[in-house]
C-alpha positions, 0 to 999 in steps of 0.5 A: 489452523489456516490463515489468510493475511492480506499484504500491503500490495492487496495480495493475499499470503495463506499459511498454517499456524498452530492455534496455540501459537502466539501472535508473534509466530504468525507475524514472524512468518509473514515478515519472513515471506516479505524478507522484512527485517526492520519489522517492528514499525509493522503489525497484524490486524484482525477484525472482531465481531463488531468489524473493529479493527484491533492489533494482534498481540504478539505475546498472546495465543492466537485462539484467545484473540480470534474467538469466532469467524474465519482467521483473516488478517492484515499486514499493516504499518503500526508505527509510522516512522517520523523520519523514514530516511533513518529506515536502513533498507529500500524494501522497508521504505517500499512497504511504508510507501504501500501503506501511505499510498492506500492512506491517500487513496482511501482518504485517511491521509488528507492531501491538498491538490498540490500534494496529491500531485507531488506524491502521484508523480513520484508513485508513477516514477517508481512504478513506470519509470522514466517517461517514454512517449513511445512506450507510454502514450498520452494517457498513460496514468488514467488507471493509476489510483492516487487520490480518492476523488481523481480528476483529469486535471490532477492526472495532467499535473502528475504527468507534467511532473513525472516527465521531469524525473528522467533518471530517477530510480524507483528507491529514490522516488519512494524516498521523495515520496515519504519526505513529502508524506511525513510532513502531512498533518495526519501522517501516522494518526491513529483515529478513534471515535469519542465524545467530550465531557459535553458530549460533542462528537470528536476524534481522538488521534494517536500518534508518534508525538502524542494524543491529538484531539479533533472536532470537525476535521479540525485539531483543537488540542494536542497533548504531547507524551511528556505532558501526559503523566497517566492514561487509563480507562474504566468502562467506556471512559478513557482518562489522561492525567495531565502535568501542570503547566507552568503557572498551574499547581495541580494535576488535571484529569481529562475524560472522554467517552468511548462507544463501549468498554472494548473501544476504550480498552483498545484506545488505551492499548494503542496509547500504551504501545505508541508511548512505549515505542516512541518515548522509552529506551526499552519496553517497561517489564510486565508486573511481577506480582502473582496478584496485581490490579489493573491490566497486565498488558504491556508492549512486548516488542522493540522500541524505536531506539532499539529497532534503530540500533538493530537496524544499524547492524544489518549487513546483508546486501540489499535484497532484490524484490519486485514492486508490484502494481498499485490499485487501478481503475477499471478498464472503462477508464483506459484507452477507449471509452467503450471498453466495459469493466469486464474486458481485457486488453492485449498489446502487441509490439512488432518491430521490424526493419523499418516499421513498428506496429503497436496493436490493441486487442480488447477481449471480453473475459468472464467476471465473478463478484466474489472478492472485495472491490479494489483488490489487486489479486496478482501480478506476474511477467513472463518472457519467452524467446526463440531465434527470431522473436522475444515475447514479454507478457505482463498479467495483472488481475484485480477486482473493483466494484465486485467485477474481476478484471484481467489485464494482459499486456503483451509485447512481441518483437520480431527481428530478422534480416530478410523482409518480413510480411507484416500483415502475415506476421500481425495475423499469426500474432493474433491467432496465437494470442487467441489460441492462447486465451480460447475463452476470448474473442477479439472485439476491437484491433487498432494499428499504429505504424511509425516508419523509420527512414533509412539513411541513404548509403554513404551517409552519416 
């Protein structure tokens, strides 16, 4: 059966698995594709007929979990590590960063203006590296998305911070990003709609430390795992039995109403998994009796204690991996206000003995609206060299608002000892670009010229 898994960078990974395969077969294949060893923090989700997200059970056959519709899945962080610095590999932290960036941009992880600024600046450093005015220009982050309601003021503050990070590697920037993200109150909280005993709308949040209760976006109660004796569900009701307090004699049970039976069971399973992963040394053994009351569901993966021990034994060299581009705004926010959503950008950079030319060409490109909005479809970099030129082409394809957008950035460096006809070199480069993209037409060319003063003979 063909499966399509949307990865954390927005790209899709297509693979074939047997219908009778269990969930862990699909999960393991995706982790192998990603070169991910510390995989216990992650999981695969799918949408049911009501478009509700559920975690794929690794111990259950796929055909029993996907009753109808296409076999479309998503790879996500399932258990957010309370201390990401304890992860062993940079590649694991990178995938956690991708998840958190999406959490922030989507609004699932609310931030203050100051936190958006800090997280955004580390994202820019990770993706673009050190600030270089010749390479990046003055408005270099306007296409990057790092907040739900991004403003010009926020972008300016992000740029101010980014300029101070000279020499910081992408891996170091991601460590700083995670150190700030883990302090947020909604970090790693899995929210579920519910009603309390009085019928008031609330949200139940499951996280590493326990169960949280929210009303009107404010946390009104918290039940740490050690305080919870038992969790259960019956029909659309979800119950937690609470250990008596210091001055209490009896246990108490608190009930909540979920939208339906499936939602109650889904919340119960998430609680079982989080409690087992973060609180137990090893998972509970499944019930041995042939006939047993209640659900047979048990968390079957490794606990956090087990995966930390396994991580400490990783001996492979640090894996090399390519960091993909974040979600970006469409081209109407870049370079020139007149560029539309369906345009493509080509950048030429000519380096001569005494002059540099930067030429921006905006070209029309056909669009279609078949993909989901705001998805990065692909990204690739191609480098070619001749005796006198080096051409680097970076191509990213995204979809936002149902509109396809392709961005091509070409950097052509021409070198030589003899005099070069700049106009002819420029015309030839544009001609070659048009030949490579025959379905496009040049709509605008801007030339920026910098003259380098050659030192007089005999001067230092």
